[in-house]
Residue, then its C-alpha position, 0 to 999 in steps of 0.5 A: m300583903r302576903r302575896v307580895r312576900p313570896f314574889l319578893l322572895l322569888a325576885l331576890i333568889g333570882a337576882a342572887l342566882g343570876s349574879s352568881c352565874r355571870r361569867d367574867p370575861v377574864a380572871v383579874i390577877g396581879d395589879s388590879a389597881a392599874g387594871n392589868i389582867r393576866v390570862d392564857g390564850t391562843v393566838s389567832f389570825q382574824s381575816l375581818e377588815g383586812g386581817f389582824w392578830a388576836i388572842r382568844v383566851d381560854n373562856e372564849v373571849l377574843y381580845d384585840p390588841i391595839s398594837d401588832l403582836s411581835k413577829d415571834v408570836q404571830r403564829v396561829g395556834l400558839r399558846v401564850r400568857i398575856v398581861a394586858r390592860e383593857r382599853k375601854d376608852m378606845a374603839s376599833v373597826h374590827m369590832a371583834g372583842p375587847l381592845v387590850e394594850i399588851v403589857s407583856i406576852r410570853r409563849l406557854p410550853 
């Protein structure tokens, strides 16, 4: 029975460390009840599947908007802040990253 305790202790420490090192894809800010996220990122054009506009957020997650970005933000390298809702109920042929429904988008200085 004494050999089980150290193993159990090591398993619990490992689980605690593993969960604390997990990096969430986004910082959830604002109305989390509605599932909105607010993140800063950079607009990019992906040439996959005929090409589409996407937003790479600061922690390297690439978000794939379900509708086209407006013309005024379709510029590679443009820094933006988005409020979006992740759409886990949808799929895309792009398979580039999580699909998001953009609630608002604005340029950053």
